[in-house]
Steps between C-alpha positions, in 0.01 A plus 500: 500500500439860397658780698179695564362616834161336564387796712589799281580347161846656508734327254843540347616828347754552223773762533867568434830449673687824441879495515727790589557544124120525461474166317152353543427128515160352567416352840196377689372633833315225689252558785604386847258207528454313827305181560223569752266249664175633645253302711129535437307459825167463319618227263751340741773478239808690387563684174840567345572822311802662333487862614744787441665616821402870480120464504525206742691714751254788452213265596675398820668195351698269721484739797121469527497130586702504827288788636179312424632185666615699804157664528327160491721363782405779741 
């Protein structure tokens, strides 16, 4: 499974570990991917996505769902 965000297309980046002696060795920076399940009310089914945490939080992310459920109960 590729480590690419399905929302933004953000993938891995290549960089360096830099020691105190300024030695550089290659390393990989991976996106913080989270598995997210969203329900479609129109299609009556769920969809699974792998989304990076930054954009997901900016969209409301996991905090949006409890507020919506609380609003429906009132």
